[in-house]
C-alpha positions in Angstrom: 9.7 -17.1 56.8 11.0 -20.6 56.6 14.2 -21.6 58.5 16.2 -22.2 55.4 15.6 -18.7 54.3 17.4 -17.1 57.2 20.9 -15.8 56.3 23.7 -16.7 58.6 23.8 -13.2 59.9 20.1 -13.2 60.8 20.5 -16.6 62.4 23.3 -15.3 64.6 21.2 -12.3 65.4 18.3 -14.5 66.5 20.7 -16.6 68.7 21.9 -13.4 70.4 18.3 -12.3 70.9 17.4 -15.6 72.5 20.6 -15.4 74.7 19.3 -12.0 76.0 15.8 -13.5 76.6 17.4 -16.4 78.5 19.3 -13.9 80.6 15.9 -12.5 81.6 15.1 -15.8 83.2 12.8 -17.0 80.3 12.7 -20.7 79.3 14.2 -21.9 76.0 10.7 -22.4 74.6 9.5 -19.0 75.6 12.6 -17.3 74.2 12.3 -19.2 70.9 8.6 -18.3 70.6 9.3 -14.6 71.1 12.1 -14.8 68.6 9.8 -16.5 66.1 11.7 -19.8 65.7 11.3 -23.3 67.0 13.4 -24.8 69.7 14.8 -27.4 67.2 15.9 -24.5 65.0 17.5 -22.8 67.9 19.5 -25.9 68.9 20.6 -26.5 65.3 21.7 -22.9 64.8 23.5 -23.0 68.2 25.4 -26.1 67.1 26.2 -24.6 63.7 26.8 -20.9 64.6 27.4 -21.0 68.4 30.1 -18.5 69.3 30.4 -17.0 65.8 29.9 -13.4 64.9 27.6 -12.5 62.0 30.5 -11.9 59.6 32.1 -15.2 60.6 28.9 -17.1 60.1 28.5 -15.6 56.6 32.1 -16.5 55.7 31.5 -20.1 57.1 28.5 -20.5 54.7 30.5 -19.1 51.8 33.4 -21.6 52.5 30.9 -24.5 52.8 29.4 -23.6 49.4 32.8 -23.3 47.8 33.9 -26.6 49.3 30.8 -28.4 47.9 31.5 -26.9 44.4 35.2 -28.0 44.6 34.2 -31.5 45.7 31.9 -31.8 42.6 34.7 -30.7 40.4 37.1 -33.2 41.9 34.5 -36.0 41.5 33.9 -35.0 37.8 37.6 -35.0 37.1 38.1 -38.3 38.8 35.5 -39.9 36.6 37.0 -38.4 33.5 40.4 -39.6 34.5 39.1 -43.2 35.0 37.5 -43.1 31.6 40.7 -41.9 30.0 42.7 -44.6 31.7 40.3 -47.3 30.6 40.4 -46.0 27.0 44.2 -45.8 27.0 44.4 -49.4 28.4 42.1 -50.7 25.7 44.0 -48.8 22.9 47.4 -50.2 24.1 46.3 -53.8 24.2 48.0 -56.0 21.5 45.8 -56.7 18.5 45.6 -60.5 19.2 44.3 -59.8 22.7 41.6 -57.5 21.2 40.5 -60.3 18.8 40.3 -62.9 21.6 43.7 -64.4 21.1 46.4 -65.0 23.7 48.1 -61.9 25.0 51.7 -61.6 24.0 51.4 -64.0 21.0 51.0 -63.1 17.3 47.7 -63.7 15.6 47.9 -66.8 13.4 48.8 -66.2 9.8 46.2 -66.9 7.3 47.2 -69.3 4.6 46.2 -68.9 1.0 43.6 -71.4 -0.2 45.3 -74.2 -2.1 45.0 -74.3 -5.8 42.8 -77.2 -6.7 42.3 -78.5 -10.3 39.0 -77.8 -11.9 36.6 -80.7 -11.5 36.1 -82.7 -14.7 32.5 -82.9 -16.0 30.7 -86.2 -15.4 30.6 -88.5 -18.4 27.9 -87.5 -20.8 27.9 -83.8 -19.8 29.5 -81.1 -21.8 31.8 -78.7 -20.0 30.5 -75.1 -19.9 33.2 -72.7 -18.9 32.4 -69.5 -17.0 35.3 -67.8 -18.6 34.5 -66.1 -21.9 38.0 -66.8 -23.3 37.6 -70.5 -22.9 34.9 -70.7 -25.5 
């Protein structure tokens, strides 16, 4: 069975088994071999579960899982909040600023095109009007 497949309760039980074997004057390596784990796993478990009872180790793992889940939720909400702030900031900018104008000033007013007289035909040409009423 791979190390990551041990439940916290089983890991604590293995630690207790190794403690008993160590009390029988066996070396760490011998005790770990009899328990079916490596010395590296023993030291990692001892660091993580040392002094805990099986139910405490299980509760610790549950709390760690819940903590990871809550951290993901907070991160997602933080991203959504930042997006909403940016959207609101863009929506509240004055129109001239959005169009590239100076912030705080009105956009320039568009003036109507001046009324120019119709050009006169050149000498020797007859005027053809585009308007049907002019004929």
